[in-house]
PDB file with one MODEL, atoms N, CA, C and O in Angstrom:
MODEL        1
ATOM      1  N   MET A   1      68.491  71.564  35.374  1.00  0.00           N
ATOM      2  CA  MET A   1      68.816  71.091  34.042  1.00  0.00           C
ATOM      3  C   MET A   1      67.624  70.341  33.440  1.00  0.00           C
ATOM      4  O   MET A   1      67.348  70.467  32.247  1.00  0.00           O
ATOM      5  N   PHE A   2      66.926  69.569  34.258  1.00  0.00           N
ATOM      6  CA  PHE A   2      65.756  68.837  33.780  1.00  0.00           C
ATOM      7  C   PHE A   2      64.699  69.805  33.240  1.00  0.00           C
ATOM      8  O   PHE A   2      64.028  69.522  32.247  1.00  0.00           O
ATOM      9  N   PHE A   3      64.565  70.948  33.912  1.00  0.00           N
ATOM     10  CA  PHE A   3      63.610  71.959  33.468  1.00  0.00           C
ATOM     11  C   PHE A   3      63.934  72.423  32.055  1.00  0.00           C
ATOM     12  O   PHE A   3      63.051  72.470  31.198  1.00  0.00           O
ATOM     13  N   TRP A   4      65.192  72.765  31.809  1.00  0.00           N
ATOM     14  CA  TRP A   4      65.582  73.267  30.486  1.00  0.00           C
ATOM     15  C   TRP A   4      65.452  72.190  29.411  1.00  0.00           C
ATOM     16  O   TRP A   4      65.025  72.478  28.293  1.00  0.00           O
ATOM     17  N   LEU A   5      65.811  70.980  29.738  1.00  0.00           N
ATOM     18  CA  LEU A   5      65.668  69.881  28.779  1.00  0.00           C
ATOM     19  C   LEU A   5      64.195  69.685  28.422  1.00  0.00           C
ATOM     20  O   LEU A   5      63.852  69.527  27.251  1.00  0.00           O
ATOM     21  N   SER A   6      63.332  69.696  29.430  1.00  0.00           N
ATOM     22  CA  SER A   6      61.892  69.558  29.191  1.00  0.00           C
ATOM     23  C   SER A   6      61.356  70.725  28.373  1.00  0.00           C
ATOM     24  O   SER A   6      60.544  70.545  27.465  1.00  0.00           O
ATOM     25  N   PHE A   7      61.820  71.913  28.706  1.00  0.00           N
ATOM     26  CA  PHE A   7      61.376  73.109  27.991  1.00  0.00           C
ATOM     27  C   PHE A   7      61.702  73.014  26.504  1.00  0.00           C
ATOM     28  O   PHE A   7      60.836  73.256  25.663  1.00  0.00           O
ATOM     29  N   PHE A   8      62.940  72.663  26.175  1.00  0.00           N
ATOM     30  CA  PHE A   8      63.354  72.592  24.769  1.00  0.00           C
ATOM     31  C   PHE A   8      62.678  71.439  24.027  1.00  0.00           C
ATOM     32  O   PHE A   8      62.356  71.568  22.846  1.00  0.00           O
ATOM     33  N   LEU A   9      62.465  70.332  24.701  1.00  0.00           N
ATOM     34  CA  LEU A   9      61.768  69.216  24.054  1.00  0.00           C
ATOM     35  C   LEU A   9      60.322  69.580  23.740  1.00  0.00           C
ATOM     36  O   LEU A   9      59.823  69.273  22.658  1.00  0.00           O
ATOM     37  N   LEU A  10      59.654  70.229  24.677  1.00  0.00           N
ATOM     38  CA  LEU A  10      58.271  70.644  24.432  1.00  0.00           C
ATOM     39  C   LEU A  10      58.195  71.711  23.345  1.00  0.00           C
ATOM     40  O   LEU A  10      57.286  71.694  22.515  1.00  0.00           O
ATOM     41  N   ALA A  11      59.134  72.625  23.350  1.00  0.00           N
ATOM     42  CA  ALA A  11      59.148  73.671  22.327  1.00  0.00           C
ATOM     43  C   ALA A  11      59.373  73.073  20.940  1.00  0.00           C
ATOM     44  O   ALA A  11      58.797  73.546  19.960  1.00  0.00           O
ATOM     45  N   ALA A  12      60.201  72.045  20.855  1.00  0.00           N
ATOM     46  CA  ALA A  12      60.488  71.416  19.565  1.00  0.00           C
ATOM     47  C   ALA A  12      59.300  70.619  19.044  1.00  0.00           C
ATOM     48  O   ALA A  12      59.194  70.381  17.841  1.00  0.00           O
ATOM     49  N   CYS A  13      58.418  70.211  19.927  1.00  0.00           N
ATOM     50  CA  CYS A  13      57.272  69.381  19.534  1.00  0.00           C
ATOM     51  C   CYS A  13      56.018  70.191  19.246  1.00  0.00           C
ATOM     52  O   CYS A  13      54.964  69.610  18.987  1.00  0.00           O
ATOM     53  N   GLN A  14      56.101  71.503  19.284  1.00  0.00           N
ATOM     54  CA  GLN A  14      54.931  72.330  19.027  1.00  0.00           C
ATOM     55  C   GLN A  14      54.452  72.154  17.595  1.00  0.00           C
ATOM     56  O   GLN A  14      55.244  71.897  16.688  1.00  0.00           O
ATOM     57  N   GLN A  15      53.138  72.297  17.403  1.00  0.00           N
ATOM     58  CA  GLN A  15      52.578  72.270  16.056  1.00  0.00           C
ATOM     59  C   GLN A  15      52.665  73.673  15.484  1.00  0.00           C
ATOM     60  O   GLN A  15      52.291  74.645  16.140  1.00  0.00           O
ATOM     61  N   HIS A  16      53.161  73.774  14.252  1.00  0.00           N
ATOM     62  CA  HIS A  16      53.285  75.069  13.592  1.00  0.00           C
ATOM     63  C   HIS A  16      52.272  75.151  12.468  1.00  0.00           C
ATOM     64  O   HIS A  16      52.034  74.169  11.765  1.00  0.00           O
ATOM     65  N   ASP A  17      51.676  76.318  12.297  1.00  0.00           N
ATOM     66  CA  ASP A  17      50.708  76.524  11.227  1.00  0.00           C
ATOM     67  C   ASP A  17      51.363  77.073   9.966  1.00  0.00           C
ATOM     68  O   ASP A  17      50.663  77.446   9.025  1.00  0.00           O
ATOM     69  N   ASP A  18      52.666  77.130   9.929  1.00  0.00           N
ATOM     70  CA  ASP A  18      53.381  77.643   8.767  1.00  0.00           C
ATOM     71  C   ASP A  18      53.199  76.683   7.599  1.00  0.00           C
ATOM     72  O   ASP A  18      53.407  75.478   7.741  1.00  0.00           O
ATOM     73  N   ASP A  19      52.810  77.219   6.446  1.00  0.00           N
ATOM     74  CA  ASP A  19      52.600  76.382   5.270  1.00  0.00           C
ATOM     75  C   ASP A  19      53.849  76.268   4.409  1.00  0.00           C
ATOM     76  O   ASP A  19      53.767  75.809   3.270  1.00  0.00           O
ATOM     77  N   GLY A  20      54.988  76.670   4.919  1.00  0.00           N
ATOM     78  CA  GLY A  20      56.231  76.554   4.166  1.00  0.00           C
ATOM     79  C   GLY A  20      56.384  77.597   3.077  1.00  0.00           C
ATOM     80  O   GLY A  20      57.197  77.428   2.167  1.00  0.00           O
ATOM     81  N   GLY A  21      55.619  78.664   3.155  1.00  0.00           N
ATOM     82  CA  GLY A  21      55.756  79.730   2.175  1.00  0.00           C
ATOM     83  C   GLY A  21      54.892  79.547   0.941  1.00  0.00           C
ATOM     84  O   GLY A  21      54.960  80.365   0.023  1.00  0.00           O
ATOM     85  N   HIS A  22      54.091  78.510   0.891  1.00  0.00           N
ATOM     86  CA  HIS A  22      53.234  78.300  -0.272  1.00  0.00           C
ATOM     87  C   HIS A  22      52.169  79.375  -0.296  1.00  0.00           C
ATOM     88  O   HIS A  22      51.493  79.605   0.706  1.00  0.00           O
ATOM     89  N   ASP A  23      52.014  80.036  -1.435  1.00  0.00           N
ATOM     90  CA  ASP A  23      51.078  81.144  -1.517  1.00  0.00           C
ATOM     91  C   ASP A  23      49.644  80.711  -1.813  1.00  0.00           C
ATOM     92  O   ASP A  23      48.759  81.558  -1.934  1.00  0.00           O
ATOM     93  N   GLY A  24      49.406  79.429  -1.930  1.00  0.00           N
ATOM     94  CA  GLY A  24      48.054  78.929  -2.108  1.00  0.00           C
ATOM     95  C   GLY A  24      47.434  79.242  -3.453  1.00  0.00           C
ATOM     96  O   GLY A  24      46.209  79.301  -3.563  1.00  0.00           O
ATOM     97  N   HIS A  25      48.246  79.446  -4.483  1.00  0.00           N
ATOM     98  CA  HIS A  25      47.669  79.768  -5.784  1.00  0.00           C
ATOM     99  C   HIS A  25      46.946  78.567  -6.390  1.00  0.00           C
ATOM    100  O   HIS A  25      47.205  77.420  -6.028  1.00  0.00           O
ATOM    101  N   ASP A  26      46.059  78.848  -7.293  1.00  0.00           N
ATOM    102  CA  ASP A  26      45.229  77.826  -7.923  1.00  0.00           C
ATOM    103  C   ASP A  26      46.018  77.088  -8.997  1.00  0.00           C
ATOM    104  O   ASP A  26      46.720  77.708  -9.796  1.00  0.00           O
ATOM    105  N   HIS A  27      45.902  75.782  -9.013  1.00  0.00           N
ATOM    106  CA  HIS A  27      46.585  74.959 -10.010  1.00  0.00           C
ATOM    107  C   HIS A  27      45.641  74.552 -11.135  1.00  0.00           C
ATOM    108  O   HIS A  27      45.932  73.602 -11.863  1.00  0.00           O
ATOM    109  N   GLY A  28      44.530  75.241 -11.292  1.00  0.00           N
ATOM    110  CA  GLY A  28      43.525  74.878 -12.278  1.00  0.00           C
ATOM    111  C   GLY A  28      44.044  74.842 -13.703  1.00  0.00           C
ATOM    112  O   GLY A  28      43.674  73.947 -14.464  1.00  0.00           O
ATOM    113  N   ALA A  29      44.891  75.790 -14.088  1.00  0.00           N
ATOM    114  CA  ALA A  29      45.420  75.828 -15.452  1.00  0.00           C
ATOM    115  C   ALA A  29      46.278  74.605 -15.735  1.00  0.00           C
ATOM    116  O   ALA A  29      46.280  74.093 -16.854  1.00  0.00           O
ATOM    117  N   HIS A  30      47.005  74.135 -14.728  1.00  0.00           N
ATOM    118  CA  HIS A  30      47.832  72.944 -14.914  1.00  0.00           C
ATOM    119  C   HIS A  30      46.956  71.720 -15.146  1.00  0.00           C
ATOM    120  O   HIS A  30      47.282  70.855 -15.960  1.00  0.00           O
ATOM    121  N   GLN A  31      45.858  71.657 -14.433  1.00  0.00           N
ATOM    122  CA  GLN A  31      44.977  70.506 -14.571  1.00  0.00           C
ATOM    123  C   GLN A  31      44.407  70.431 -15.978  1.00  0.00           C
ATOM    124  O   GLN A  31      44.258  69.338 -16.524  1.00  0.00           O
ATOM    125  N   HIS A  32      44.086  71.576 -16.575  1.00  0.00           N
ATOM    126  CA  HIS A  32      43.568  71.592 -17.941  1.00  0.00           C
ATOM    127  C   HIS A  32      44.595  70.987 -18.896  1.00  0.00           C
ATOM    128  O   HIS A  32      44.240  70.186 -19.760  1.00  0.00           O
ATOM    129  N   ALA A  33      45.849  71.361 -18.747  1.00  0.00           N
ATOM    130  CA  ALA A  33      46.903  70.805 -19.598  1.00  0.00           C
ATOM    131  C   ALA A  33      47.042  69.308 -19.369  1.00  0.00           C
ATOM    132  O   ALA A  33      47.208  68.549 -20.323  1.00  0.00           O
ATOM    133  N   ASN A  34      46.978  68.881 -18.127  1.00  0.00           N
ATOM    134  CA  ASN A  34      47.077  67.449 -17.830  1.00  0.00           C
ATOM    135  C   ASN A  34      45.918  66.679 -18.442  1.00  0.00           C
ATOM    136  O   ASN A  34      46.116  65.596 -18.991  1.00  0.00           O
ATOM    137  N   ASP A  35      44.713  67.226 -18.354  1.00  0.00           N
ATOM    138  CA  ASP A  35      43.557  66.561 -18.954  1.00  0.00           C
ATOM    139  C   ASP A  35      43.753  66.394 -20.451  1.00  0.00           C
ATOM    140  O   ASP A  35      43.456  65.338 -21.009  1.00  0.00           O
ATOM    141  N   HIS A  36      44.252  67.439 -21.099  1.00  0.00           N
ATOM    142  CA  HIS A  36      44.498  67.379 -22.545  1.00  0.00           C
ATOM    143  C   HIS A  36      45.521  66.293 -22.874  1.00  0.00           C
ATOM    144  O   HIS A  36      45.335  65.519 -23.813  1.00  0.00           O
ATOM    145  N   MET A  37      46.599  66.241 -22.094  1.00  0.00           N
ATOM    146  CA  MET A  37      47.653  65.256 -22.360  1.00  0.00           C
ATOM    147  C   MET A  37      47.130  63.833 -22.190  1.00  0.00           C
ATOM    148  O   MET A  37      47.509  62.940 -22.948  1.00  0.00           O
ATOM    149  N   HIS A  38      46.274  63.618 -21.215  1.00  0.00           N
ATOM    150  CA  HIS A  38      45.765  62.271 -20.963  1.00  0.00           C
ATOM    151  C   HIS A  38      44.712  61.844 -21.985  1.00  0.00           C
ATOM    152  O   HIS A  38      44.442  60.651 -22.124  1.00  0.00           O
ATOM    153  N   GLN A  39      44.114  62.796 -22.701  1.00  0.00           N
ATOM    154  CA  GLN A  39      43.103  62.468 -23.701  1.00  0.00           C
ATOM    155  C   GLN A  39      43.691  62.349 -25.100  1.00  0.00           C
ATOM    156  O   GLN A  39      43.014  61.879 -26.015  1.00  0.00           O
ATOM    157  N   THR A  40      44.932  62.765 -25.278  1.00  0.00           N
ATOM    158  CA  THR A  40      45.573  62.732 -26.587  1.00  0.00           C
ATOM    159  C   THR A  40      46.315  61.415 -26.746  1.00  0.00           C
ATOM    160  O   THR A  40      47.034  61.001 -25.836  1.00  0.00           O
ATOM    161  N   PRO A  41      46.155  60.746 -27.888  1.00  0.00           N
ATOM    162  CA  PRO A  41      46.867  59.482 -28.098  1.00  0.00           C
ATOM    163  C   PRO A  41      48.386  59.668 -27.994  1.00  0.00           C
ATOM    164  O   PRO A  41      48.926  60.695 -28.403  1.00  0.00           O
ATOM    165  N   PHE A  42      49.046  58.679 -27.452  1.00  0.00           N
ATOM    166  CA  PHE A  42      50.490  58.738 -27.224  1.00  0.00           C
ATOM    167  C   PHE A  42      51.255  59.056 -28.506  1.00  0.00           C
ATOM    168  O   PHE A  42      52.157  59.893 -28.494  1.00  0.00           O
ATOM    169  N   ASP A  43      50.906  58.399 -29.609  1.00  0.00           N
ATOM    170  CA  ASP A  43      51.622  58.628 -30.872  1.00  0.00           C
ATOM    171  C   ASP A  43      51.500  60.072 -31.344  1.00  0.00           C
ATOM    172  O   ASP A  43      52.443  60.617 -31.917  1.00  0.00           O
ATOM    173  N   SER A  44      50.349  60.697 -31.109  1.00  0.00           N
ATOM    174  CA  SER A  44      50.179  62.105 -31.476  1.00  0.00           C
ATOM    175  C   SER A  44      51.073  63.005 -30.631  1.00  0.00           C
ATOM    176  O   SER A  44      51.652  63.967 -31.136  1.00  0.00           O
ATOM    177  N   LEU A  45      51.181  62.691 -29.348  1.00  0.00           N
ATOM    178  CA  LEU A  45      52.058  63.476 -28.474  1.00  0.00           C
ATOM    179  C   LEU A  45      53.511  63.354 -28.900  1.00  0.00           C
ATOM    180  O   LEU A  45      54.234  64.349 -28.948  1.00  0.00           O
ATOM    181  N   VAL A  46      53.941  62.134 -29.211  1.00  0.00           N
ATOM    182  CA  VAL A  46      55.324  61.918 -29.651  1.00  0.00           C
ATOM    183  C   VAL A  46      55.590  62.695 -30.928  1.00  0.00           C
ATOM    184  O   VAL A  46      56.627  63.345 -31.057  1.00  0.00           O
ATOM    185  N   GLU A  47      54.659  62.634 -31.872  1.00  0.00           N
ATOM    186  CA  GLU A  47      54.825  63.356 -33.136  1.00  0.00           C
ATOM    187  C   GLU A  47      54.928  64.859 -32.892  1.00  0.00           C
ATOM    188  O   GLU A  47      55.765  65.533 -33.493  1.00  0.00           O
ATOM    189  N   ARG A  48      54.080  65.380 -32.013  1.00  0.00           N
ATOM    190  CA  ARG A  48      54.098  66.816 -31.722  1.00  0.00           C
ATOM    191  C   ARG A  48      55.398  67.225 -31.029  1.00  0.00           C
ATOM    192  O   ARG A  48      55.987  68.248 -31.378  1.00  0.00           O
ATOM    193  N   PHE A  49      55.849  66.438 -30.053  1.00  0.00           N
ATOM    194  CA  PHE A  49      57.053  66.798 -29.307  1.00  0.00           C
ATOM    195  C   PHE A  49      58.322  66.606 -30.123  1.00  0.00           C
ATOM    196  O   PHE A  49      59.322  67.273 -29.858  1.00  0.00           O
ATOM    197  N   ASN A  50      58.308  65.720 -31.098  1.00  0.00           N
ATOM    198  CA  ASN A  50      59.484  65.491 -31.942  1.00  0.00           C
ATOM    199  C   ASN A  50      59.455  66.297 -33.230  1.00  0.00           C
ATOM    200  O   ASN A  50      60.341  66.133 -34.069  1.00  0.00           O
ATOM    201  N   ASN A  51      58.477  67.153 -33.410  1.00  0.00           N
ATOM    202  CA  ASN A  51      58.347  67.967 -34.610  1.00  0.00           C
ATOM    203  C   ASN A  51      59.493  68.982 -34.672  1.00  0.00           C
ATOM    204  O   ASN A  51      59.693  69.740 -33.722  1.00  0.00           O
ATOM    205  N   PRO A  52      60.256  69.007 -35.792  1.00  0.00           N
ATOM    206  CA  PRO A  52      61.367  69.959 -35.912  1.00  0.00           C
ATOM    207  C   PRO A  52      60.917  71.417 -35.828  1.00  0.00           C
ATOM    208  O   PRO A  52      61.709  72.274 -35.436  1.00  0.00           O
ATOM    209  N   GLU A  53      59.680  71.717 -36.180  1.00  0.00           N
ATOM    210  CA  GLU A  53      59.190  73.098 -36.104  1.00  0.00           C
ATOM    211  C   GLU A  53      59.072  73.580 -34.656  1.00  0.00           C
ATOM    212  O   GLU A  53      58.972  74.781 -34.403  1.00  0.00           O
ATOM    213  N   ARG A  54      59.085  72.662 -33.730  1.00  0.00           N
ATOM    214  CA  ARG A  54      58.987  73.022 -32.309  1.00  0.00           C
ATOM    215  C   ARG A  54      60.183  73.870 -31.871  1.00  0.00           C
ATOM    216  O   ARG A  54      60.043  74.733 -31.004  1.00  0.00           O
ATOM    217  N   ASP A  55      61.339  73.634 -32.456  1.00  0.00           N
ATOM    218  CA  ASP A  55      62.532  74.415 -32.115  1.00  0.00           C
ATOM    219  C   ASP A  55      62.360  75.894 -32.444  1.00  0.00           C
ATOM    220  O   ASP A  55      62.988  76.743 -31.811  1.00  0.00           O
ATOM    221  N   ALA A  56      61.516  76.214 -33.428  1.00  0.00           N
ATOM    222  CA  ALA A  56      61.326  77.611 -33.828  1.00  0.00           C
ATOM    223  C   ALA A  56      60.753  78.449 -32.690  1.00  0.00           C
ATOM    224  O   ALA A  56      61.126  79.612 -32.540  1.00  0.00           O
ATOM    225  N   TRP A  57      59.860  77.884 -31.891  1.00  0.00           N
ATOM    226  CA  TRP A  57      59.285  78.673 -30.807  1.00  0.00           C
ATOM    227  C   TRP A  57      59.892  78.358 -29.453  1.00  0.00           C
ATOM    228  O   TRP A  57      59.798  79.175 -28.537  1.00  0.00           O
ATOM    229  N   GLN A  58      60.518  77.187 -29.300  1.00  0.00           N
ATOM    230  CA  GLN A  58      61.159  76.878 -28.019  1.00  0.00           C
ATOM    231  C   GLN A  58      62.582  77.423 -27.937  1.00  0.00           C
ATOM    232  O   GLN A  58      63.068  77.721 -26.846  1.00  0.00           O
ATOM    233  N   LYS A  59      63.252  77.555 -29.078  1.00  0.00           N
ATOM    234  CA  LYS A  59      64.600  78.132 -29.156  1.00  0.00           C
ATOM    235  C   LYS A  59      65.577  77.475 -28.179  1.00  0.00           C
ATOM    236  O   LYS A  59      66.168  78.165 -27.347  1.00  0.00           O
ATOM    237  N   PRO A  60      65.756  76.160 -28.265  1.00  0.00           N
ATOM    238  CA  PRO A  60      66.620  75.477 -27.295  1.00  0.00           C
ATOM    239  C   PRO A  60      68.070  75.954 -27.329  1.00  0.00           C
ATOM    240  O   PRO A  60      68.703  76.051 -26.277  1.00  0.00           O
ATOM    241  N   ASP A  61      68.607  76.251 -28.501  1.00  0.00           N
ATOM    242  CA  ASP A  61      69.995  76.722 -28.575  1.00  0.00           C
ATOM    243  C   ASP A  61      70.148  78.075 -27.884  1.00  0.00           C
ATOM    244  O   ASP A  61      71.156  78.323 -27.221  1.00  0.00           O
ATOM    245  N   TRP A  62      69.162  78.945 -28.035  1.00  0.00           N
ATOM    246  CA  TRP A  62      69.193  80.251 -27.392  1.00  0.00           C
ATOM    247  C   TRP A  62      69.131  80.096 -25.872  1.00  0.00           C
ATOM    248  O   TRP A  62      69.851  80.779 -25.144  1.00  0.00           O
ATOM    249  N   VAL A  63      68.261  79.188 -25.394  1.00  0.00           N
ATOM    250  CA  VAL A  63      68.117  78.955 -23.950  1.00  0.00           C
ATOM    251  C   VAL A  63      69.422  78.422 -23.366  1.00  0.00           C
ATOM    252  O   VAL A  63      69.874  78.899 -22.326  1.00  0.00           O
ATOM    253  N   ILE A  64      70.027  77.440 -24.023  1.00  0.00           N
ATOM    254  CA  ILE A  64      71.306  76.893 -23.547  1.00  0.00           C
ATOM    255  C   ILE A  64      72.377  77.976 -23.562  1.00  0.00           C
ATOM    256  O   ILE A  64      73.206  78.043 -22.653  1.00  0.00           O
ATOM    257  N   GLY A  65      72.365  78.824 -24.588  1.00  0.00           N
ATOM    258  CA  GLY A  65      73.330  79.920 -24.665  1.00  0.00           C
ATOM    259  C   GLY A  65      73.211  80.884 -23.500  1.00  0.00           C
ATOM    260  O   GLY A  65      74.213  81.440 -23.051  1.00  0.00           O
ATOM    261  N   LEU A  66      72.002  81.090 -23.006  1.00  0.00           N
ATOM    262  CA  LEU A  66      71.791  81.983 -21.861  1.00  0.00           C
ATOM    263  C   LEU A  66      72.432  81.447 -20.583  1.00  0.00           C
ATOM    264  O   LEU A  66      72.705  82.209 -19.656  1.00  0.00           O
ATOM    265  N   MET A  67      72.669  80.146 -20.535  1.00  0.00           N
ATOM    266  CA  MET A  67      73.254  79.543 -19.336  1.00  0.00           C
ATOM    267  C   MET A  67      74.748  79.812 -19.225  1.00  0.00           C
ATOM    268  O   MET A  67      75.342  79.586 -18.172  1.00  0.00           O
ATOM    269  N   GLY A  68      75.350  80.286 -20.293  1.00  0.00           N
ATOM    270  CA  GLY A  68      76.771  80.595 -20.244  1.00  0.00           C
ATOM    271  C   GLY A  68      77.631  79.356 -20.407  1.00  0.00           C
ATOM    272  O   GLY A  68      77.210  78.359 -20.994  1.00  0.00           O
ATOM    273  N   ASP A  69      78.834  79.435 -19.879  1.00  0.00           N
ATOM    274  CA  ASP A  69      79.797  78.338 -19.999  1.00  0.00           C
ATOM    275  C   ASP A  69      79.330  77.144 -19.169  1.00  0.00           C
ATOM    276  O   ASP A  69      79.177  77.243 -17.951  1.00  0.00           O
ATOM    277  N   LEU A  70      79.109  76.025 -19.836  1.00  0.00           N
ATOM    278  CA  LEU A  70      78.635  74.822 -19.152  1.00  0.00           C
ATOM    279  C   LEU A  70      79.731  73.777 -18.983  1.00  0.00           C
ATOM    280  O   LEU A  70      79.454  72.636 -18.614  1.00  0.00           O
ATOM    281  N   GLU A  71      80.963  74.161 -19.252  1.00  0.00           N
ATOM    282  CA  GLU A  71      82.093  73.238 -19.120  1.00  0.00           C
ATOM    283  C   GLU A  71      82.147  72.683 -17.699  1.00  0.00           C
ATOM    284  O   GLU A  71      82.226  73.443 -16.733  1.00  0.00           O
ATOM    285  N   GLY A  72      82.104  71.364 -17.574  1.00  0.00           N
ATOM    286  CA  GLY A  72      82.194  70.710 -16.275  1.00  0.00           C
ATOM    287  C   GLY A  72      80.908  70.763 -15.458  1.00  0.00           C
ATOM    288  O   GLY A  72      80.905  70.392 -14.284  1.00  0.00           O
ATOM    289  N   LYS A  73      79.816  71.221 -16.066  1.00  0.00           N
ATOM    290  CA  LYS A  73      78.546  71.326 -15.348  1.00  0.00           C
ATOM    291  C   LYS A  73      77.554  70.313 -15.917  1.00  0.00           C
ATOM    292  O   LYS A  73      77.714  69.845 -17.044  1.00  0.00           O
ATOM    293  N   THR A  74      76.553  69.984 -15.149  1.00  0.00           N
ATOM    294  CA  THR A  74      75.493  69.079 -15.578  1.00  0.00           C
ATOM    295  C   THR A  74      74.198  69.866 -15.686  1.00  0.00           C
ATOM    296  O   THR A  74      73.824  70.588 -14.762  1.00  0.00           O
ATOM    297  N   VAL A  75      73.517  69.725 -16.813  1.00  0.00           N
ATOM    298  CA  VAL A  75      72.232  70.389 -17.028  1.00  0.00           C
ATOM    299  C   VAL A  75      71.152  69.321 -17.011  1.00  0.00           C
ATOM    300  O   VAL A  75      71.281  68.293 -17.676  1.00  0.00           O
ATOM    301  N   VAL A  76      70.090  69.557 -16.257  1.00  0.00           N
ATOM    302  CA  VAL A  76      69.006  68.586 -16.124  1.00  0.00           C
ATOM    303  C   VAL A  76      67.694  69.252 -16.530  1.00  0.00           C
ATOM    304  O   VAL A  76      67.384  70.350 -16.068  1.00  0.00           O
ATOM    305  N   ASP A  77      66.936  68.600 -17.379  1.00  0.00           N
ATOM    306  CA  ASP A  77      65.607  69.071 -17.761  1.00  0.00           C
ATOM    307  C   ASP A  77      64.595  68.384 -16.857  1.00  0.00           C
ATOM    308  O   ASP A  77      64.342  67.188 -16.997  1.00  0.00           O
ATOM    309  N   ILE A  78      64.020  69.136 -15.939  1.00  0.00           N
ATOM    310  CA  ILE A  78      63.114  68.561 -14.955  1.00  0.00           C
ATOM    311  C   ILE A  78      61.674  68.549 -15.459  1.00  0.00           C
ATOM    312  O   ILE A  78      60.873  67.733 -15.003  1.00  0.00           O
ATOM    313  N   GLY A  79      61.338  69.417 -16.367  1.00  0.00           N
ATOM    314  CA  GLY A  79      59.944  69.585 -16.723  1.00  0.00           C
ATOM    315  C   GLY A  79      59.490  68.842 -17.888  1.00  0.00           C
ATOM    316  O   GLY A  79      58.319  68.929 -18.258  1.00  0.00           O
TER     317      GLY A  79
ENDMDL
END
């Protein structure tokens, strides 16, 4: 029994080279957007994000409609 216990403990402690499925793609495009956001004054960003014309290309009502019946569900905007 000691043999099997030792075997399983050692097997569980092995180092794995698995990267969790990350495909290693480049995040360079994201960094460009982040640089732009950090160089733009806060008030300009607020004005741009609160602009009513933004709905014309983001189509929030259409996106919510694609989700179907949301009765009793919680929707979270993560991005």
